[in-house]
N, CA, C, O and CB atoms as a CASP TS submission, in Angstrom:
PFRMAT TS
TARGET T0000
AUTHOR 0000-0000-0000
METHOD Language model
MODEL 1
PARENT N/A
ATOM      1  N   MET     1       0.831  -1.185   0.000  1.00  0.00           N
ATOM      2  CA  MET     1       0.000   0.000   0.000  1.00  0.00           C
ATOM      3  C   MET     1       0.871   1.242   0.000  1.00  0.00           C
ATOM      4  O   MET     1       1.912   1.300   0.654  1.00  0.00           O
ATOM      5  CB  MET     1      -0.943   0.002   1.203  1.00  0.00           C
ATOM      6  N   SER     2       0.426   2.207  -0.734  1.00  0.00           N
ATOM      7  CA  SER     2       1.194   3.440  -0.829  1.00  0.00           C
ATOM      8  C   SER     2       0.392   4.604  -0.264  1.00  0.00           C
ATOM      9  O   SER     2      -0.822   4.687  -0.450  1.00  0.00           O
ATOM     10  CB  SER     2       1.593   3.721  -2.285  1.00  0.00           C
ATOM     11  N   ASN     3       1.065   5.474   0.409  1.00  0.00           N
ATOM     12  CA  ASN     3       0.418   6.664   0.946  1.00  0.00           C
ATOM     13  C   ASN     3       0.451   7.830  -0.040  1.00  0.00           C
ATOM     14  O   ASN     3      -0.007   8.930   0.266  1.00  0.00           O
ATOM     15  CB  ASN     3       1.082   7.071   2.248  1.00  0.00           C
ATOM     16  N   GLN     4       0.991   7.576  -1.210  1.00  0.00           N
ATOM     17  CA  GLN     4       1.102   8.642  -2.198  1.00  0.00           C
ATOM     18  C   GLN     4      -0.229   8.813  -2.921  1.00  0.00           C
ATOM     19  O   GLN     4      -0.838   7.836  -3.357  1.00  0.00           O
ATOM     20  CB  GLN     4       2.237   8.343  -3.207  1.00  0.00           C
ATOM     21  N   ARG     5      -0.670  10.047  -3.043  1.00  0.00           N
ATOM     22  CA  ARG     5      -1.943  10.294  -3.728  1.00  0.00           C
ATOM     23  C   ARG     5      -1.714  10.354  -5.234  1.00  0.00           C
ATOM     24  O   ARG     5      -0.595  10.575  -5.698  1.00  0.00           O
ATOM     25  CB  ARG     5      -2.597  11.612  -3.226  1.00  0.00           C
ATOM     26  N   LYS     6      -2.783  10.156  -5.982  1.00  0.00           N
ATOM     27  CA  LYS     6      -2.712  10.186  -7.435  1.00  0.00           C
ATOM     28  C   LYS     6      -2.410  11.596  -7.923  1.00  0.00           C
ATOM     29  O   LYS     6      -2.892  12.577  -7.357  1.00  0.00           O
ATOM     30  CB  LYS     6      -4.019   9.676  -8.050  1.00  0.00           C
ATOM     31  N   GLY     7      -1.625  11.683  -8.958  1.00  0.00           N
ATOM     32  CA  GLY     7      -1.347  12.983  -9.562  1.00  0.00           C
ATOM     33  C   GLY     7      -2.546  13.466 -10.360  1.00  0.00           C
ATOM     34  O   GLY     7      -3.351  12.665 -10.835  1.00  0.00           O
ATOM     35  N   LYS     8      -2.658  14.760 -10.501  1.00  0.00           N
ATOM     36  CA  LYS     8      -3.766  15.332 -11.263  1.00  0.00           C
ATOM     37  C   LYS     8      -3.428  15.286 -12.747  1.00  0.00           C
ATOM     38  O   LYS     8      -2.283  15.491 -13.148  1.00  0.00           O
ATOM     39  CB  LYS     8      -4.063  16.789 -10.811  1.00  0.00           C
ATOM     40  N   TYR     9      -4.439  15.017 -13.542  1.00  0.00           N
ATOM     41  CA  TYR     9      -4.275  14.958 -14.988  1.00  0.00           C
ATOM     42  C   TYR     9      -4.179  16.374 -15.542  1.00  0.00           C
ATOM     43  O   TYR     9      -5.001  17.231 -15.217  1.00  0.00           O
ATOM     44  CB  TYR     9      -5.445  14.186 -15.649  1.00  0.00           C
ATOM     45  N   GLN    10      -3.185  16.613 -16.368  1.00  0.00           N
ATOM     46  CA  GLN    10      -3.043  17.910 -17.022  1.00  0.00           C
ATOM     47  C   GLN    10      -3.044  17.686 -18.521  1.00  0.00           C
ATOM     48  O   GLN    10      -2.282  16.869 -19.039  1.00  0.00           O
ATOM     49  CB  GLN    10      -1.744  18.643 -16.564  1.00  0.00           C
ATOM     50  N   SER    11      -3.908  18.419 -19.217  1.00  0.00           N
ATOM     51  CA  SER    11      -3.967  18.263 -20.662  1.00  0.00           C
ATOM     52  C   SER    11      -2.745  18.911 -21.299  1.00  0.00           C
ATOM     53  O   SER    11      -2.123  19.804 -20.722  1.00  0.00           O
ATOM     54  CB  SER    11      -5.266  18.876 -21.227  1.00  0.00           C
ATOM     55  N   LYS    12      -2.417  18.451 -22.485  1.00  0.00           N
ATOM     56  CA  LYS    12      -1.264  18.992 -23.191  1.00  0.00           C
ATOM     57  C   LYS    12      -1.557  20.412 -23.653  1.00  0.00           C
ATOM     58  O   LYS    12      -2.703  20.771 -23.924  1.00  0.00           O
ATOM     59  CB  LYS    12      -0.890  18.100 -24.388  1.00  0.00           C
ATOM     60  N   ASP    13      -0.518  21.194 -23.735  1.00  0.00           N
ATOM     61  CA  ASP    13      -0.637  22.569 -24.190  1.00  0.00           C
ATOM     62  C   ASP    13      -0.938  22.575 -25.684  1.00  0.00           C
ATOM     63  O   ASP    13      -0.246  21.909 -26.454  1.00  0.00           O
ATOM     64  CB  ASP    13       0.655  23.371 -23.881  1.00  0.00           C
ATOM     65  N   THR    14      -1.960  23.316 -26.104  1.00  0.00           N
ATOM     66  CA  THR    14      -2.347  23.358 -27.512  1.00  0.00           C
ATOM     67  C   THR    14      -1.688  24.508 -28.257  1.00  0.00           C
ATOM     68  O   THR    14      -1.919  24.668 -29.455  1.00  0.00           O
ATOM     69  CB  THR    14      -3.848  23.469 -27.634  1.00  0.00           C
ATOM     70  N   SER    15      -0.879  25.306 -27.587  1.00  0.00           N
ATOM     71  CA  SER    15      -0.270  26.453 -28.260  1.00  0.00           C
ATOM     72  C   SER    15       0.663  26.010 -29.382  1.00  0.00           C
ATOM     73  O   SER    15       0.840  26.739 -30.359  1.00  0.00           O
ATOM     74  CB  SER    15       0.494  27.312 -27.255  1.00  0.00           C
ATOM     75  N   HIS    16       1.257  24.835 -29.257  1.00  0.00           N
ATOM     76  CA  HIS    16       2.145  24.339 -30.309  1.00  0.00           C
ATOM     77  C   HIS    16       1.352  24.083 -31.588  1.00  0.00           C
ATOM     78  O   HIS    16       1.811  24.423 -32.678  1.00  0.00           O
ATOM     79  CB  HIS    16       2.867  23.047 -29.854  1.00  0.00           C
ATOM     80  N   ASN    17       0.172  23.491 -31.466  1.00  0.00           N
ATOM     81  CA  ASN    17      -0.666  23.252 -32.637  1.00  0.00           C
ATOM     82  C   ASN    17      -1.173  24.560 -33.214  1.00  0.00           C
ATOM     83  O   ASN    17      -1.297  24.690 -34.432  1.00  0.00           O
ATOM     84  CB  ASN    17      -1.841  22.346 -32.281  1.00  0.00           C
ATOM     85  N   ASP    18      -1.468  25.533 -32.358  1.00  0.00           N
ATOM     86  CA  ASP    18      -1.915  26.837 -32.830  1.00  0.00           C
ATOM     87  C   ASP    18      -0.823  27.507 -33.654  1.00  0.00           C
ATOM     88  O   ASP    18      -1.102  28.129 -34.679  1.00  0.00           O
ATOM     89  CB  ASP    18      -2.316  27.731 -31.647  1.00  0.00           C
ATOM     90  N   MET    19       0.407  27.379 -33.207  1.00  0.00           N
ATOM     91  CA  MET    19       1.517  27.985 -33.939  1.00  0.00           C
ATOM     92  C   MET    19       1.730  27.294 -35.286  1.00  0.00           C
ATOM     93  O   MET    19       2.085  27.944 -36.268  1.00  0.00           O
ATOM     94  CB  MET    19       2.803  27.924 -33.105  1.00  0.00           C
ATOM     95  N   LYS    20       1.516  25.989 -35.333  1.00  0.00           N
ATOM     96  CA  LYS    20       1.632  25.274 -36.602  1.00  0.00           C
ATOM     97  C   LYS    20       0.562  25.749 -37.579  1.00  0.00           C
ATOM     98  O   LYS    20       0.835  25.935 -38.765  1.00  0.00           O
ATOM     99  CB  LYS    20       1.517  23.753 -36.381  1.00  0.00           C
ATOM    100  N   PHE    21      -0.653  25.943 -37.078  1.00  0.00           N
ATOM    101  CA  PHE    21      -1.745  26.413 -37.927  1.00  0.00           C
ATOM    102  C   PHE    21      -1.456  27.827 -38.425  1.00  0.00           C
ATOM    103  O   PHE    21      -1.677  28.137 -39.595  1.00  0.00           O
ATOM    104  CB  PHE    21      -3.083  26.375 -37.162  1.00  0.00           C
ATOM    105  N   PHE    22      -0.962  28.677 -37.533  1.00  0.00           N
ATOM    106  CA  PHE    22      -0.605  30.051 -37.880  1.00  0.00           C
ATOM    107  C   PHE    22       0.467  30.053 -38.970  1.00  0.00           C
ATOM    108  O   PHE    22       0.370  30.799 -39.944  1.00  0.00           O
ATOM    109  CB  PHE    22      -0.110  30.820 -36.630  1.00  0.00           C
ATOM    110  N   LYS    23       1.485  29.215 -38.801  1.00  0.00           N
ATOM    111  CA  LYS    23       2.569  29.114 -39.779  1.00  0.00           C
ATOM    112  C   LYS    23       2.040  28.602 -41.116  1.00  0.00           C
ATOM    113  O   LYS    23       2.481  29.055 -42.173  1.00  0.00           O
ATOM    114  CB  LYS    23       3.684  28.187 -39.259  1.00  0.00           C
ATOM    115  N   CYS    24       1.109  27.673 -41.074  1.00  0.00           N
ATOM    116  CA  CYS    24       0.509  27.113 -42.287  1.00  0.00           C
ATOM    117  C   CYS    24      -0.232  28.193 -43.075  1.00  0.00           C
ATOM    118  O   CYS    24      -0.082  28.293 -44.292  1.00  0.00           O
ATOM    119  CB  CYS    24      -0.451  25.963 -41.930  1.00  0.00           C
ATOM    120  N   LEU    25      -1.033  28.999 -42.372  1.00  0.00           N
ATOM    121  CA  LEU    25      -1.761  30.082 -43.041  1.00  0.00           C
ATOM    122  C   LEU    25      -0.801  31.094 -43.655  1.00  0.00           C
ATOM    123  O   LEU    25      -1.007  31.564 -44.774  1.00  0.00           O
ATOM    124  CB  LEU    25      -2.699  30.785 -42.054  1.00  0.00           C
ATOM    125  N   LYS    26       0.239  31.418 -42.916  1.00  0.00           N
ATOM    126  CA  LYS    26       1.224  32.388 -43.389  1.00  0.00           C
ATOM    127  C   LYS    26       1.936  31.871 -44.640  1.00  0.00           C
ATOM    128  O   LYS    26       2.145  32.613 -45.599  1.00  0.00           O
ATOM    129  CB  LYS    26       2.247  32.696 -42.282  1.00  0.00           C
ATOM    130  N   MET    27       2.307  30.584 -44.615  1.00  0.00           N
ATOM    131  CA  MET    27       2.996  29.982 -45.747  1.00  0.00           C
ATOM    132  C   MET    27       2.077  29.896 -46.968  1.00  0.00           C
ATOM    133  O   MET    27       2.524  30.101 -48.097  1.00  0.00           O
ATOM    134  CB  MET    27       3.513  28.590 -45.373  1.00  0.00           C
ATOM    135  N   ALA    28       0.805  29.594 -46.746  1.00  0.00           N
ATOM    136  CA  ALA    28      -0.146  29.524 -47.857  1.00  0.00           C
ATOM    137  C   ALA    28      -0.256  30.881 -48.543  1.00  0.00           C
ATOM    138  O   ALA    28      -0.294  30.957 -49.771  1.00  0.00           O
ATOM    139  CB  ALA    28      -1.533  29.061 -47.360  1.00  0.00           C
ATOM    140  N   GLY    29      -0.306  31.947 -47.754  1.00  0.00           N
ATOM    141  CA  GLY    29      -0.355  33.288 -48.331  1.00  0.00           C
ATOM    142  C   GLY    29       0.885  33.600 -49.146  1.00  0.00           C
ATOM    143  O   GLY    29       0.794  34.194 -50.220  1.00  0.00           O
ATOM    144  N   THR    30       2.043  33.201 -48.639  1.00  0.00           N
ATOM    145  CA  THR    30       3.304  33.445 -49.344  1.00  0.00           C
ATOM    146  C   THR    30       3.361  32.668 -50.653  1.00  0.00           C
ATOM    147  O   THR    30       3.773  33.208 -51.680  1.00  0.00           O
ATOM    148  CB  THR    30       4.495  33.065 -48.457  1.00  0.00           C
ATOM    149  N   VAL    31       2.948  31.404 -50.622  1.00  0.00           N
ATOM    150  CA  VAL    31       2.971  30.564 -51.825  1.00  0.00           C
ATOM    151  C   VAL    31       2.004  31.104 -52.871  1.00  0.00           C
ATOM    152  O   VAL    31       2.340  31.171 -54.054  1.00  0.00           O
ATOM    153  CB  VAL    31       2.618  29.103 -51.476  1.00  0.00           C
ATOM    154  N   LEU    32       0.808  31.487 -52.443  1.00  0.00           N
ATOM    155  CA  LEU    32      -0.170  32.026 -53.389  1.00  0.00           C
ATOM    156  C   LEU    32       0.318  33.330 -54.010  1.00  0.00           C
ATOM    157  O   LEU    32       0.148  33.557 -55.208  1.00  0.00           O
ATOM    158  CB  LEU    32      -1.513  32.251 -52.693  1.00  0.00           C
ATOM    159  N   LYS    33       0.919  34.176 -53.196  1.00  0.00           N
ATOM    160  CA  LYS    33       1.434  35.445 -53.712  1.00  0.00           C
ATOM    161  C   LYS    33       2.553  35.196 -54.717  1.00  0.00           C
ATOM    162  O   LYS    33       2.634  35.873 -55.741  1.00  0.00           O
ATOM    163  CB  LYS    33       1.939  36.335 -52.559  1.00  0.00           C
ATOM    164  N   GLY    34       3.417  34.224 -54.423  1.00  0.00           N
ATOM    165  CA  GLY    34       4.509  33.880 -55.328  1.00  0.00           C
ATOM    166  C   GLY    34       4.023  33.291 -56.640  1.00  0.00           C
ATOM    167  O   GLY    34       4.692  33.413 -57.666  1.00  0.00           O
ATOM    168  N   ALA    35       2.856  32.651 -56.611  1.00  0.00           N
ATOM    169  CA  ALA    35       2.288  32.049 -57.819  1.00  0.00           C
ATOM    170  C   ALA    35       1.431  33.042 -58.595  1.00  0.00           C
ATOM    171  O   ALA    35       0.831  32.692 -59.611  1.00  0.00           O
ATOM    172  CB  ALA    35       1.458  30.825 -57.456  1.00  0.00           C
ATOM    173  N   GLY    36       1.378  34.282 -58.112  1.00  0.00           N
ATOM    174  CA  GLY    36       0.618  35.298 -58.840  1.00  0.00           C
ATOM    175  C   GLY    36      -0.841  35.387 -58.452  1.00  0.00           C
ATOM    176  O   GLY    36      -1.626  36.016 -59.163  1.00  0.00           O
ATOM    177  N   HIS    37      -1.228  34.778 -57.348  1.00  0.00           N
ATOM    178  CA  HIS    37      -2.618  34.824 -56.880  1.00  0.00           C
ATOM    179  C   HIS    37      -2.726  35.797 -55.705  1.00  0.00           C
ATOM    180  O   HIS    37      -2.978  35.392 -54.570  1.00  0.00           O
ATOM    181  CB  HIS    37      -3.116  33.400 -56.465  1.00  0.00           C
ATOM    182  N   GLU    38      -2.533  37.079 -55.992  1.00  0.00           N
ATOM    183  CA  GLU    38      -2.531  38.090 -54.929  1.00  0.00           C
ATOM    184  C   GLU    38      -3.875  38.203 -54.223  1.00  0.00           C
ATOM    185  O   GLU    38      -3.923  38.401 -53.009  1.00  0.00           O
ATOM    186  CB  GLU    38      -2.147  39.435 -55.498  1.00  0.00           C
ATOM    187  N   ASP    39      -4.971  38.080 -54.975  1.00  0.00           N
ATOM    188  CA  ASP    39      -6.303  38.211 -54.367  1.00  0.00           C
ATOM    189  C   ASP    39      -6.557  37.114 -53.337  1.00  0.00           C
ATOM    190  O   ASP    39      -7.057  37.384 -52.245  1.00  0.00           O
ATOM    191  CB  ASP    39      -7.389  38.169 -55.449  1.00  0.00           C
ATOM    192  N   GLU    40      -6.213  35.884 -53.687  1.00  0.00           N
ATOM    193  CA  GLU    40      -6.410  34.771 -52.762  1.00  0.00           C
ATOM    194  C   GLU    40      -5.474  34.885 -51.561  1.00  0.00           C
ATOM    195  O   GLU    40      -5.867  34.592 -50.432  1.00  0.00           O
ATOM    196  CB  GLU    40      -6.188  33.434 -53.480  1.00  0.00           C
ATOM    197  N   ALA    41      -4.237  35.312 -51.807  1.00  0.00           N
ATOM    198  CA  ALA    41      -3.258  35.462 -50.730  1.00  0.00           C
ATOM    199  C   ALA    41      -3.705  36.515 -49.729  1.00  0.00           C
ATOM    200  O   ALA    41      -3.410  36.403 -48.539  1.00  0.00           O
ATOM    201  CB  ALA    41      -1.887  35.829 -51.300  1.00  0.00           C
ATOM    202  N   PHE    42      -4.412  37.535 -50.199  1.00  0.00           N
ATOM    203  CA  PHE    42      -4.892  38.603 -49.320  1.00  0.00           C
ATOM    204  C   PHE    42      -5.762  38.047 -48.198  1.00  0.00           C
ATOM    205  O   PHE    42      -5.651  38.483 -47.053  1.00  0.00           O
ATOM    206  CB  PHE    42      -5.677  39.642 -50.124  1.00  0.00           C
ATOM    207  N   TYR    43      -6.631  37.083 -48.521  1.00  0.00           N
ATOM    208  CA  TYR    43      -7.532  36.535 -47.507  1.00  0.00           C
ATOM    209  C   TYR    43      -6.785  35.687 -46.476  1.00  0.00           C
ATOM    210  O   TYR    43      -7.157  35.668 -45.303  1.00  0.00           O
ATOM    211  CB  TYR    43      -8.618  35.700 -48.173  1.00  0.00           C
ATOM    212  N   PHE    44      -5.747  34.994 -46.903  1.00  0.00           N
ATOM    213  CA  PHE    44      -4.926  34.260 -45.938  1.00  0.00           C
ATOM    214  C   PHE    44      -4.208  35.239 -45.017  1.00  0.00           C
ATOM    215  O   PHE    44      -4.091  35.000 -43.815  1.00  0.00           O
ATOM    216  CB  PHE    44      -3.905  33.350 -46.664  1.00  0.00           C
ATOM    217  N   GLU    45      -3.725  36.345 -45.590  1.00  0.00           N
ATOM    218  CA  GLU    45      -3.067  37.370 -44.778  1.00  0.00           C
ATOM    219  C   GLU    45      -4.049  38.000 -43.797  1.00  0.00           C
ATOM    220  O   GLU    45      -3.671  38.351 -42.679  1.00  0.00           O
ATOM    221  CB  GLU    45      -2.451  38.453 -45.674  1.00  0.00           C
ATOM    222  N   GLN    46      -5.301  38.144 -44.207  1.00  0.00           N
ATOM    223  CA  GLN    46      -6.329  38.676 -43.311  1.00  0.00           C
ATOM    224  C   GLN    46      -6.505  37.756 -42.103  1.00  0.00           C
ATOM    225  O   GLN    46      -6.608  38.226 -40.970  1.00  0.00           O
ATOM    226  CB  GLN    46      -7.673  38.844 -44.059  1.00  0.00           C
ATOM    227  N   LEU    47      -6.539  36.451 -42.346  1.00  0.00           N
ATOM    228  CA  LEU    47      -6.669  35.492 -41.244  1.00  0.00           C
ATOM    229  C   LEU    47      -5.441  35.517 -40.335  1.00  0.00           C
ATOM    230  O   LEU    47      -5.573  35.425 -39.115  1.00  0.00           O
ATOM    231  CB  LEU    47      -6.882  34.077 -41.794  1.00  0.00           C
ATOM    232  N   VAL    48      -4.254  35.641 -40.920  1.00  0.00           N
ATOM    233  CA  VAL    48      -3.033  35.725 -40.119  1.00  0.00           C
ATOM    234  C   VAL    48      -3.083  36.966 -39.232  1.00  0.00           C
ATOM    235  O   VAL    48      -2.759  36.895 -38.047  1.00  0.00           O
ATOM    236  CB  VAL    48      -1.777  35.755 -41.028  1.00  0.00           C
ATOM    237  N   ASP    49      -3.484  38.095 -39.796  1.00  0.00           N
ATOM    238  CA  ASP    49      -3.595  39.333 -39.012  1.00  0.00           C
ATOM    239  C   ASP    49      -4.628  39.193 -37.906  1.00  0.00           C
ATOM    240  O   ASP    49      -4.421  39.663 -36.788  1.00  0.00           O
ATOM    241  CB  ASP    49      -3.960  40.512 -39.918  1.00  0.00           C
ATOM    242  N   HIS    50      -5.738  38.547 -38.225  1.00  0.00           N
ATOM    243  CA  HIS    50      -6.816  38.348 -37.247  1.00  0.00           C
ATOM    244  C   HIS    50      -6.313  37.531 -36.057  1.00  0.00           C
ATOM    245  O   HIS    50      -6.560  37.884 -34.904  1.00  0.00           O
ATOM    246  CB  HIS    50      -8.028  37.644 -37.906  1.00  0.00           C
ATOM    247  N   LEU    51      -5.615  36.446 -36.343  1.00  0.00           N
ATOM    248  CA  LEU    51      -5.120  35.574 -35.278  1.00  0.00           C
ATOM    249  C   LEU    51      -3.954  36.201 -34.515  1.00  0.00           C
ATOM    250  O   LEU    51      -3.836  36.022 -33.303  1.00  0.00           O
ATOM    251  CB  LEU    51      -4.692  34.236 -35.858  1.00  0.00           C
ATOM    252  N   SER    52      -3.099  36.932 -35.216  1.00  0.00           N
ATOM    253  CA  SER    52      -1.948  37.532 -34.536  1.00  0.00           C
ATOM    254  C   SER    52      -2.348  38.700 -33.645  1.00  0.00           C
ATOM    255  O   SER    52      -1.582  39.103 -32.769  1.00  0.00           O
ATOM    256  CB  SER    52      -0.927  37.998 -35.555  1.00  0.00           C
ATOM    257  N   SER    53      -3.541  39.247 -33.860  1.00  0.00           N
ATOM    258  CA  SER    53      -4.007  40.330 -32.992  1.00  0.00           C
ATOM    259  C   SER    53      -4.604  39.791 -31.694  1.00  0.00           C
ATOM    260  O   SER    53      -5.088  40.559 -30.862  1.00  0.00           O
ATOM    261  CB  SER    53      -5.042  41.186 -33.725  1.00  0.00           C
ATOM    262  N   GLY    54      -4.569  38.471 -31.525  1.00  0.00           N
ATOM    263  CA  GLY    54      -5.028  37.870 -30.279  1.00  0.00           C
ATOM    264  C   GLY    54      -6.458  37.381 -30.313  1.00  0.00           C
ATOM    265  O   GLY    54      -6.969  36.891 -29.306  1.00  0.00           O
ATOM    266  N   LYS    55      -7.111  37.503 -31.449  1.00  0.00           N
ATOM    267  CA  LYS    55      -8.497  37.045 -31.558  1.00  0.00           C
ATOM    268  C   LYS    55      -8.519  35.539 -31.797  1.00  0.00           C
ATOM    269  O   LYS    55      -7.539  34.958 -32.262  1.00  0.00           O
ATOM    270  CB  LYS    55      -9.241  37.792 -32.702  1.00  0.00           C
ATOM    271  N   HIS    56      -9.651  34.917 -31.472  1.00  0.00           N
ATOM    272  CA  HIS    56      -9.762  33.461 -31.610  1.00  0.00           C
ATOM    273  C   HIS    56     -10.069  33.073 -33.053  1.00  0.00           C
ATOM    274  O   HIS    56     -10.431  33.914 -33.876  1.00  0.00           O
ATOM    275  CB  HIS    56     -10.853  32.913 -30.673  1.00  0.00           C
ATOM    276  N   LEU    57      -9.918  31.802 -33.335  1.00  0.00           N
ATOM    277  CA  LEU    57     -10.171  31.256 -34.657  1.00  0.00           C
ATOM    278  C   LEU    57     -11.650  31.397 -34.992  1.00  0.00           C
ATOM    279  O   LEU    57     -12.492  30.941 -34.219  1.00  0.00           O
ATOM    280  CB  LEU    57      -9.732  29.780 -34.734  1.00  0.00           C
ATOM    281  N   PRO    58     -11.991  32.014 -36.118  1.00  0.00           N
ATOM    282  CA  PRO    58     -13.402  32.179 -36.472  1.00  0.00           C
ATOM    283  C   PRO    58     -14.022  30.839 -36.870  1.00  0.00           C
ATOM    284  O   PRO    58     -13.572  30.193 -37.817  1.00  0.00           O
ATOM    285  CB  PRO    58     -13.555  33.196 -37.619  1.00  0.00           C
ATOM    286  N   LEU    59     -15.057  30.432 -36.139  1.00  0.00           N
ATOM    287  CA  LEU    59     -15.669  29.125 -36.377  1.00  0.00           C
ATOM    288  C   LEU    59     -17.091  29.211 -36.907  1.00  0.00           C
ATOM    289  O   LEU    59     -17.674  28.189 -37.270  1.00  0.00           O
ATOM    290  CB  LEU    59     -15.663  28.328 -35.112  1.00  0.00           C
ATOM    291  N   THR    60     -17.656  30.397 -36.958  1.00  0.00           N
ATOM    292  CA  THR    60     -18.990  30.554 -37.537  1.00  0.00           C
ATOM    293  C   THR    60     -18.870  31.404 -38.791  1.00  0.00           C
ATOM    294  O   THR    60     -17.860  32.074 -39.010  1.00  0.00           O
ATOM    295  CB  THR    60     -19.984  31.198 -36.516  1.00  0.00           C
ATOM    296  N   GLU    61     -19.906  31.370 -39.606  1.00  0.00           N
ATOM    297  CA  GLU    61     -19.889  32.142 -40.849  1.00  0.00           C
ATOM    298  C   GLU    61     -19.790  33.640 -40.562  1.00  0.00           C
ATOM    299  O   GLU    61     -19.099  34.370 -41.273  1.00  0.00           O
ATOM    300  CB  GLU    61     -21.147  31.844 -41.680  1.00  0.00           C
ATOM    301  N   GLU    62     -20.478  34.085 -39.531  1.00  0.00           N
ATOM    302  CA  GLU    62     -20.458  35.506 -39.170  1.00  0.00           C
ATOM    303  C   GLU    62     -19.066  35.942 -38.703  1.00  0.00           C
ATOM    304  O   GLU    62     -18.581  37.005 -39.090  1.00  0.00           O
ATOM    305  CB  GLU    62     -21.494  35.789 -38.069  1.00  0.00           C
ATOM    306  N   GLU    63     -18.433  35.120 -37.876  1.00  0.00           N
ATOM    307  CA  GLU    63     -17.084  35.437 -37.401  1.00  0.00           C
ATOM    308  C   GLU    63     -16.083  35.438 -38.551  1.00  0.00           C
ATOM    309  O   GLU    63     -15.189  36.284 -38.598  1.00  0.00           O
ATOM    310  CB  GLU    63     -16.647  34.436 -36.326  1.00  0.00           C
ATOM    311  N   MET    64     -16.231  34.490 -39.480  1.00  0.00           N
ATOM    312  CA  MET    64     -15.326  34.412 -40.623  1.00  0.00           C
ATOM    313  C   MET    64     -15.501  35.624 -41.532  1.00  0.00           C
ATOM    314  O   MET    64     -14.525  36.147 -42.071  1.00  0.00           O
ATOM    315  CB  MET    64     -15.565  33.116 -41.412  1.00  0.00           C
ATOM    316  N   THR    65     -16.737  36.066 -41.701  1.00  0.00           N
ATOM    317  CA  THR    65     -17.003  37.252 -42.515  1.00  0.00           C
ATOM    318  C   THR    65     -16.289  38.462 -41.934  1.00  0.00           C
ATOM    319  O   THR    65     -15.685  39.248 -42.664  1.00  0.00           O
ATOM    320  CB  THR    65     -18.516  37.520 -42.611  1.00  0.00           C
ATOM    321  N   ARG    66     -16.363  38.605 -40.611  1.00  0.00           N
ATOM    322  CA  ARG    66     -15.675  39.722 -39.952  1.00  0.00           C
ATOM    323  C   ARG    66     -14.160  39.592 -40.073  1.00  0.00           C
ATOM    324  O   ARG    66     -13.468  40.579 -40.324  1.00  0.00           O
ATOM    325  CB  ARG    66     -16.074  39.796 -38.474  1.00  0.00           C
ATOM    326  N   ALA    67     -13.646  38.383 -39.896  1.00  0.00           N
ATOM    327  CA  ALA    67     -12.197  38.175 -39.936  1.00  0.00           C
ATOM    328  C   ALA    67     -11.627  38.452 -41.324  1.00  0.00           C
ATOM    329  O   ALA    67     -10.526  38.986 -41.453  1.00  0.00           O
ATOM    330  CB  ALA    67     -11.856  36.748 -39.511  1.00  0.00           C
ATOM    331  N   LEU    68     -12.376  38.090 -42.356  1.00  0.00           N
ATOM    332  CA  LEU    68     -11.904  38.295 -43.725  1.00  0.00           C
ATOM    333  C   LEU    68     -12.183  39.698 -44.242  1.00  0.00           C
ATOM    334  O   LEU    68     -11.635  40.105 -45.266  1.00  0.00           O
ATOM    335  CB  LEU    68     -12.542  37.288 -44.642  1.00  0.00           C
ATOM    336  N   GLY    69     -13.027  40.435 -43.543  1.00  0.00           N
ATOM    337  CA  GLY    69     -13.357  41.791 -43.978  1.00  0.00           C
ATOM    338  C   GLY    69     -14.242  41.820 -45.207  1.00  0.00           C
ATOM    339  O   GLY    69     -14.183  42.764 -45.995  1.00  0.00           O
ATOM    340  N   VAL    70     -15.048  40.809 -45.375  1.00  0.00           N
ATOM    341  CA  VAL    70     -15.941  40.716 -46.542  1.00  0.00           C
ATOM    342  C   VAL    70     -17.229  41.458 -46.259  1.00  0.00           C
ATOM    343  O   VAL    70     -18.116  41.502 -47.111  1.00  0.00           O
ATOM    344  CB  VAL    70     -16.242  39.239 -46.902  1.00  0.00           C
TER
END
């Protein structure tokens, strides 16, 4: 028998996945701009700006409309 109590469960930090997603959006904008698709790249840059300003990921149509500036 042990007198040691069970440790509390701690979930993994999700900031690493958030940074990967942020990097993915940024890279997509760069690739599109390099391929001559400036209009499409603009919307990826809008999402990068939205997320880098500390706002959460837009998950509804209304939030996405605001984030993209449409």
